[in-house]
C-alpha positions as CSV (number, residue, x, y, z in Angstrom):
1,M,37.2,-30.3,8.7
2,L,34.0,-30.8,7.3
3,T,32.9,-34.5,6.7
4,Q,31.8,-35.7,3.0
5,S,28.1,-36.2,4.4
6,I,28.0,-32.5,6.1
7,E,29.6,-30.8,3.0
8,E,27.1,-32.7,0.8
9,T,24.2,-32.0,3.1
10,W,24.4,-28.3,3.5
11,S,25.5,-27.7,0.0
12,Q,22.1,-29.0,-1.2
13,F,20.7,-27.0,1.6
14,L,22.5,-23.9,-0.2
15,D,21.6,-25.0,-3.4
16,F,17.4,-25.0,-2.3
17,V,17.1,-21.8,-0.8
18,R,19.3,-19.8,-3.6
19,K,16.3,-21.1,-5.7
20,Q,13.3,-19.5,-3.2
21,C,15.0,-16.4,-2.1
22,S,16.8,-13.0,-4.3
23,N,20.7,-13.3,-4.8
24,A,21.2,-9.7,-2.8
25,E,19.4,-11.9,0.4
26,F,21.1,-15.4,-0.5
27,Q,24.3,-12.9,0.1
28,N,23.6,-11.5,3.4
29,W,21.9,-14.0,5.1
30,F,23.3,-17.5,3.4
31,A,26.8,-17.1,2.1
32,P,28.7,-16.2,5.1
33,I,27.6,-19.7,7.0
34,K,30.0,-22.3,7.3
35,A,29.0,-25.7,8.7
36,F,30.8,-28.3,10.3
37,E,29.7,-31.5,12.0
38,S,29.2,-32.0,15.9
39,K,30.1,-34.4,17.8
40,D,26.3,-35.0,19.6
41,Q,24.8,-35.8,15.6
42,G,23.9,-32.6,14.8
43,V,25.5,-29.6,12.6
44,I,27.6,-26.9,13.9
45,L,26.4,-23.5,12.1
46,E,29.3,-21.0,12.6
47,V,27.5,-17.3,11.7
48,P,28.7,-14.2,12.0
49,N,26.1,-11.8,13.9
50,I,22.9,-13.0,15.7
51,F,21.2,-11.4,13.6
52,V,22.0,-14.2,10.6
53,R,21.3,-16.9,13.4
54,E,17.9,-15.2,14.5
55,Y,17.0,-14.9,10.6
56,L,17.7,-18.5,9.9
57,M,15.4,-20.2,12.6
58,D,12.7,-17.5,11.7
59,N,12.4,-18.3,8.1
60,Y,13.9,-21.5,7.2
61,R,13.4,-23.3,10.2
62,R,11.1,-26.4,8.5
63,E,13.6,-26.3,5.6
64,L,16.3,-27.2,8.0
65,A,14.6,-29.6,8.9
66,S,14.4,-31.5,5.9
67,F,17.8,-31.4,5.2
68,L,19.8,-31.6,8.3
69,P,19.8,-34.0,11.2
70,V,16.4,-33.4,13.9
71,D,15.1,-34.8,17.1
72,D,12.3,-36.3,18.4
73,R,10.1,-32.8,17.7
74,G,11.5,-32.7,14.7
75,E,13.2,-29.6,15.4
76,P,16.7,-29.7,13.5
77,I,19.6,-30.3,15.5
78,V,22.0,-27.3,15.1
79,T,24.0,-25.1,17.5
80,F,25.1,-22.0,16.5
81,Q,28.6,-20.2,16.8
82,V,29.1,-16.5,16.5
83,V,32.5,-15.8,15.1
84,Q,34.4,-13.6,17.7
85,T,35.8,-10.0,15.9
86,I,39.2,-10.2,16.6
87,N,40.2,-6.4,18.1
88,K,43.0,-5.1,15.3
89,P,45.2,-2.6,16.0
90,L,43.8,1.3,16.8
91,Q,44.9,2.4,13.3
92,D,43.3,-0.5,11.3
93,V,39.9,0.3,12.5
94,I,39.4,3.8,12.4
95,E,38.1,5.1,9.8
96,I,36.9,8.8,8.7
97,K,35.1,9.5,6.5
98,S,33.7,13.0,4.3
99,D,29.2,13.5,4.5
100,E,30.2,12.9,0.5
101,D,32.0,9.9,0.8
102,L,29.3,8.3,3.2
103,T,26.4,9.5,0.9
104,V,28.0,7.4,-1.8
105,H,27.5,4.7,0.4
106,F,24.2,4.8,0.9
107,P,22.6,6.6,-1.9
108,L,19.4,8.7,-2.2
109,K,16.6,7.1,-4.6
110,L,13.4,8.2,-5.2
111,N,11.0,7.6,-7.7
112,Q,10.3,10.5,-9.9
113,N,6.8,10.0,-10.5
114,Y,5.9,10.4,-6.7
115,T,5.6,13.7,-6.5
116,F,3.1,16.2,-4.3
117,S,1.5,17.6,-7.9
118,N,1.3,13.9,-9.4
119,F,-0.4,13.0,-5.8
120,I,-4.4,13.4,-6.4
121,E,-6.2,14.3,-3.9
122,G,-9.6,13.1,-2.1
123,P,-11.4,13.0,0.5
124,S,-9.8,9.8,1.8
125,N,-6.6,11.2,1.8
126,Q,-6.5,15.3,2.2
127,F,-5.9,15.0,5.9
128,V,-2.7,13.0,5.6
129,K,-1.6,15.0,2.3
130,S,-1.6,18.3,4.6
131,A,0.3,16.8,7.0
132,A,3.1,15.3,4.6
133,L,3.2,19.2,3.4
134,G,3.3,20.0,6.4
135,V,6.1,18.2,7.2
136,A,7.9,18.9,4.1
137,N,7.8,22.8,4.3
138,R,8.7,22.3,8.1
139,P,11.0,19.0,9.0
140,G,11.5,18.7,12.3
141,K,9.4,21.9,13.6
142,S,5.7,20.2,13.6
143,Y,4.6,16.5,13.6
144,N,7.4,14.8,14.4
145,P,7.0,11.9,14.1
146,L,4.8,11.8,11.0
147,F,3.3,8.1,10.8
148,I,1.4,7.8,8.0
149,H,-0.8,4.7,7.7
150,G,-3.2,2.8,5.5
151,G,-3.8,-0.5,3.1
152,V,-2.0,-1.9,-0.1
153,G,-1.9,0.5,-2.7
154,L,-3.4,3.5,-1.2
155,G,-0.4,6.3,-2.2
156,K,1.8,6.0,1.5
157,T,4.8,5.6,-0.6
158,H,4.1,8.1,-3.3
159,L,3.3,10.6,-0.2
160,L,6.7,9.6,1.5
161,H,8.6,9.9,-1.5
162,A,7.1,13.6,-2.5
163,I,8.4,14.8,1.0
164,G,11.7,13.4,-0.1
165,H,11.6,15.5,-3.3
166,Y,9.6,18.6,-1.7
167,I,12.4,18.8,1.2
168,Q,15.2,18.2,-2.1
169,E,14.5,21.1,-3.9
170,K,13.3,23.8,-0.6
171,H,15.7,22.3,1.9
172,K,18.8,21.8,-0.2
173,K,21.3,21.9,2.8
174,L,19.0,19.0,4.5
175,K,20.6,15.5,4.3
176,V,17.6,13.3,3.4
177,Q,17.5,9.5,3.4
178,C,14.2,7.5,2.3
179,I,14.5,3.5,2.7
180,T,12.3,0.6,3.0
181,T,12.5,-1.1,6.4
182,E,13.6,-4.5,4.3
183,A,16.6,-2.1,3.2
184,F,17.6,-0.7,6.5
185,I,17.6,-4.2,7.6
186,N,20.0,-5.7,4.7
187,D,22.2,-2.6,5.1
188,L,22.4,-3.6,9.4
189,V,23.0,-6.9,8.0
190,D,25.6,-6.0,5.2
191,H,27.8,-3.7,7.6
192,L,27.8,-6.8,10.5
193,R,28.9,-9.0,8.0
194,N,32.1,-6.5,6.8
195,K,32.6,-5.2,10.3
196,S,31.3,-1.5,9.7
197,V,28.6,-1.1,11.9
198,D,29.7,2.5,12.8
199,K,30.1,3.6,9.3
200,M,26.1,2.8,9.5
201,K,25.3,4.4,12.6
202,R,27.5,7.6,11.9
203,F,25.4,8.1,8.7
204,Y,22.0,7.3,9.6
205,R,22.6,9.7,13.0
206,S,23.9,12.3,10.5
207,L,20.3,12.9,9.0
208,D,18.3,15.5,9.2
209,V,15.8,14.1,7.8
210,L,14.7,10.0,7.7
211,I,11.9,8.0,5.6
212,V,11.0,4.9,6.3
213,D,8.7,2.9,4.0
214,D,6.6,-0.2,5.6
215,I,7.9,-0.5,9.2
216,Q,5.6,-3.5,9.5
217,F,8.3,-5.6,8.7
218,L,10.6,-4.9,11.6
219,Q,7.7,-7.0,13.7
220,S,9.6,-10.3,15.3
221,R,12.8,-8.9,14.6
222,L,13.7,-7.8,17.9
223,N,17.5,-6.8,17.8
224,F,16.9,-5.1,13.9
225,E,14.0,-3.3,16.3
226,D,16.6,-2.3,19.0
227,E,18.7,-0.4,16.2
228,F,16.5,1.4,14.5
229,C,14.8,2.9,18.3
230,N,18.3,3.9,19.1
231,T,18.5,5.3,15.6
232,F,15.1,7.1,16.1
233,E,16.1,7.9,19.2
234,S,18.9,9.7,18.5
235,L,17.3,12.1,15.6
236,I,14.7,12.6,17.8
237,N,16.9,14.0,20.6
238,Q,18.5,16.1,17.6
239,N,14.8,17.7,16.5
240,K,15.5,15.6,13.1
241,Q,12.4,14.8,11.0
242,I,11.3,11.1,11.3
243,I,8.8,10.0,8.7
244,I,7.3,6.4,8.9
245,S,4.9,4.3,6.7
246,S,2.8,0.9,7.7
247,D,-0.3,-1.2,6.8
248,K,-1.5,-0.5,10.3
249,P,-0.9,2.1,13.2
250,P,1.4,1.8,15.5
251,S,-1.1,0.4,18.3
252,Q,-1.4,-2.6,15.7
253,L,2.1,-3.4,15.5
254,K,3.6,-6.2,17.0
255,L,6.4,-4.1,18.3
256,S,8.3,-3.2,21.7
257,E,6.0,-0.8,23.9
258,R,9.2,1.4,23.7
259,L,9.3,2.2,20.0
260,I,5.2,2.2,19.5
261,A,5.3,4.8,22.3
262,R,7.9,7.0,20.1
263,M,6.0,6.8,17.1
264,E,2.9,7.9,19.0
265,W,4.9,11.2,19.5
266,G,4.1,12.9,17.2
267,L,0.9,12.8,14.4
268,V,-0.9,9.3,13.3
269,A,-2.5,10.0,10.1
270,G,-4.8,7.3,8.2
271,I,-5.0,7.2,4.5
272,G,-8.3,5.6,3.4
273,V,-9.2,3.8,0.2
274,P,-10.4,6.7,-2.5
275,D,-13.7,7.8,-3.5
276,L,-15.7,7.4,-6.8
277,E,-14.9,10.8,-7.8
278,T,-11.2,10.4,-6.6
279,R,-10.5,6.8,-8.4
280,V,-12.1,8.8,-11.8
281,A,-9.8,11.6,-11.2
282,I,-6.9,9.2,-10.6
283,L,-7.4,7.2,-13.5
284,Q,-8.2,9.8,-16.1
285,H,-4.8,11.1,-14.9
286,K,-2.7,8.0,-15.4
287,A,-4.3,7.4,-18.2
288,E,-3.9,11.3,-19.5
289,L,0.2,10.2,-19.0
290,K,0.0,7.0,-21.1
291,G,-1.6,9.2,-24.0
292,L,-5.1,7.3,-23.6
293,R,-8.4,8.6,-23.9
294,I,-11.1,7.7,-22.0
295,P,-14.5,8.7,-22.4
296,N,-15.8,9.8,-18.7
297,Q,-18.8,7.1,-19.1
298,I,-16.3,4.3,-18.9
299,A,-13.8,6.0,-16.6
300,F,-16.8,6.3,-13.9
301,F,-17.3,2.2,-14.6
302,I,-13.9,1.3,-14.3
303,A,-13.7,2.9,-11.0
304,D,-17.0,1.4,-9.7
305,H,-15.5,-1.7,-10.3
306,I,-11.7,-1.7,-9.4
307,Y,-12.4,0.7,-5.9
308,H,-10.0,-1.6,-3.4
309,N,-6.6,0.5,-4.0
310,V,-4.7,2.8,-6.3
311,R,-2.4,0.0,-7.6
312,Q,-5.4,-1.5,-9.1
313,L,-6.5,1.6,-11.0
314,E,-3.0,2.0,-12.3
315,G,-2.4,-1.7,-13.5
316,A,-5.9,-1.4,-15.4
317,I,-4.9,1.2,-17.4
318,N,-1.2,0.2,-17.9
319,R,-3.2,-3.4,-19.3
320,L,-6.0,-1.1,-21.0
321,S,-3.2,1.2,-22.5
322,A,-1.8,-1.8,-24.1
323,Y,-3.7,-3.6,-25.5
324,C,-5.5,-0.8,-27.2
325,K,-2.7,0.5,-28.5
326,L,-1.4,-3.2,-30.1
327,M,-4.7,-3.7,-31.2
328,G,-5.2,0.0,-32.7
329,L,-8.6,0.1,-30.4
330,E,-10.6,2.9,-29.3
331,V,-11.6,2.6,-25.6
332,T,-15.1,1.5,-25.0
333,Q,-17.3,-0.6,-22.6
334,D,-16.6,-3.9,-24.3
335,V,-12.7,-3.6,-24.9
336,V,-12.9,-2.6,-21.4
337,E,-14.9,-5.7,-20.2
338,K,-12.8,-8.1,-22.6
339,T,-9.4,-6.4,-20.8
340,L,-10.2,-6.1,-17.2
341,N,-12.2,-9.0,-16.7
342,E,-10.1,-10.9,-14.1
343,M,-10.2,-7.3,-12.2
344,L,-13.3,-6.1,-12.7
345,Q,-15.3,-6.8,-9.0
346,F,-19.1,-6.9,-8.9
347,N,-20.3,-6.6,-4.9
348,P,-23.4,-8.8,-4.7
349,S,-26.3,-6.2,-3.9
350,K,-28.3,-7.0,-0.8
351,K,-32.2,-7.3,-1.7
352,V,-33.7,-4.2,-2.8
353,T,-36.9,-3.3,-2.7
354,I,-39.6,-0.5,-4.2
355,E,-39.8,1.4,-0.3
356,S,-35.8,1.4,-0.4
357,I,-35.9,3.4,-3.5
358,L,-38.7,5.6,-2.6
359,K,-36.4,6.1,0.8
360,S,-32.9,6.6,-1.4
361,V,-34.4,8.8,-3.9
362,A,-36.4,11.0,-1.4
363,S,-33.2,11.5,0.1
364,M,-31.0,12.0,-3.0
365,F,-33.3,14.8,-4.1
366,N,-34.6,16.2,-0.8
367,V,-37.9,15.0,-1.0
368,R,-40.6,13.3,0.5
369,V,-41.9,9.7,0.0
370,S,-45.6,10.4,-0.3
371,D,-44.5,13.7,-3.1
372,L,-42.9,10.5,-4.9
373,K,-46.0,8.2,-5.0
374,G,-48.3,11.1,-5.1
375,T,-49.7,13.2,-8.3
376,S,-47.5,16.6,-8.4
377,R,-46.0,17.8,-11.9
378,T,-43.7,20.1,-10.4
379,K,-40.0,19.5,-11.9
380,D,-38.6,19.4,-8.5
381,V,-40.5,16.5,-7.5
382,A,-41.6,15.0,-11.2
383,L,-37.9,14.0,-11.7
384,P,-36.9,12.8,-8.5
385,R,-40.5,10.4,-8.9
386,Q,-38.8,9.5,-12.6
387,V,-35.6,8.6,-11.2
388,A,-37.1,5.9,-9.1
389,M,-39.1,4.7,-11.6
390,Y,-35.9,4.1,-14.0
391,L,-34.2,2.9,-10.8
392,A,-37.3,0.2,-9.7
393,K,-37.0,-1.2,-13.2
394,E,-33.3,-1.5,-12.9
395,L,-32.8,-3.4,-9.9
396,I,-36.6,-5.2,-9.4
397,N,-36.8,-8.2,-11.4
398,D,-40.9,-7.9,-11.0
399,S,-43.8,-7.2,-14.0
400,L,-44.1,-3.3,-15.1
401,M,-47.7,-3.0,-14.0
402,K,-46.7,-4.2,-10.5
403,L,-44.0,-2.0,-10.5
404,A,-46.3,1.0,-11.7
405,S,-48.9,0.5,-8.8
406,H,-46.4,1.5,-6.5
407,F,-46.3,5.1,-7.4
408,G,-50.2,6.3,-7.0
409,G,-51.3,3.9,-9.6
410,K,-49.5,5.0,-12.6
411,T,-49.7,2.9,-15.5
412,H,-47.1,0.5,-16.6
413,S,-46.8,2.5,-19.4
414,T,-46.1,5.1,-17.6
415,L,-43.5,3.6,-15.7
416,L,-41.7,2.7,-19.1
417,H,-41.7,6.1,-20.3
418,S,-39.9,7.5,-17.4
419,W,-37.2,4.6,-17.4
420,N,-36.8,5.5,-21.4
421,K,-36.6,9.2,-20.5
422,I,-34.2,8.8,-17.5
423,K,-32.0,6.5,-19.7
424,T,-31.7,8.7,-22.1
425,Q,-30.6,11.8,-19.9
426,I,-27.6,10.5,-18.4
427,E,-26.1,10.0,-21.2
428,K,-25.9,13.5,-21.3
429,D,-26.5,14.9,-18.0
430,E,-23.5,13.9,-15.7
431,Q,-24.6,15.4,-12.4
432,L,-27.8,13.0,-13.0
433,K,-25.4,10.4,-13.4
434,R,-23.7,11.1,-10.1
435,Q,-27.0,10.9,-8.4
436,I,-28.6,8.0,-9.7
437,H,-24.8,6.4,-9.1
438,M,-24.8,7.7,-5.4
439,T,-28.3,6.3,-4.8
440,K,-27.5,3.2,-6.5
441,Q,-24.7,3.2,-3.7
442,N,-26.7,3.8,-1.0
443,L,-29.0,0.6,-1.4
444,E,-26.6,-1.6,-1.9
445,A,-24.6,-0.3,1.4
């Protein structure tokens, strides 16, 4: 029997953690636990399996120490007892389920917007998209496993779901499952609790394609990792396709050498931060889906100041779209700066000099620095020289006379004329605008 004090204490702990986690997490990890008073002044926790014990000590050790008795080191005095499974008559434990029955218990959930046709391709993701298409076309016959890694919000999940959609459409007979690592862990815990692990194993080992997102969440969870690794090997040995994503390449994950080696068997492909042009294309695509018109110049401004990942760009479009529709406004520079003020990022530039501008412009327009300082008026030299003067006035806080003196003794009025001319020209010449933007980026790199 529980003493009143232990019962109350454990109840208070459960009330506390219920507010810290989702209902599904609470039901999987905490609801099955029973607490008893221990003879040594500590507490006995009865758990359904070792996974619950490890989860509790890995994630809630400090909270346990706040509610339960502790030793001299501040560690909770807890003894775990794993409930032993009682053997049942054979006819009670054998379940014969068809593929249809199993599929009902393990439904495939794919984001309808995450398809190859909606994936904006650029230099940073061209290779990994090609690899994903190759796997989707010939599952189990090329790049197996396919391991996709990259930072948050760069499109890993999009590609995984796109593979799932493509295989469903082109290879209708193949059995596909796309799942997050957290969902896999919760599945395993749930089936351990219900003593139906065999059903789960049977389902995963019967798949033709297994897609697993965010494998990094398997780190430091040894027992879950063992089960995943067994599933992995079973499918690979049957030439079934496995696709995995992570925020880091396999070699940088804190997983067993056994699992890392298996994930490196096939193709490891990284997805990088999209360049400016790709970010603009993504912005315009997302805006079009929202029915929002963004002028090209504004799109370049947004993409130039939100550059870490695609998810931030999508969030910017959502916020901008909602604001403009509610307020009945068009997308302008002022509206963008007001609405996205918290999201825009401005990198501090390193010190820019006339010499660095001349070198960067000369490289961009394929002329010599001496030409920019010279007197030649040919078009292929005059335009780059005007660009250099424009950038000098824009980026260097100095007198026009002093700036002009670096261009072969030109006057301050000549520099001002060049600045006005280029400022007007970039409003209608998209190519020149991009060249100047890239020159600026080179100066700040």
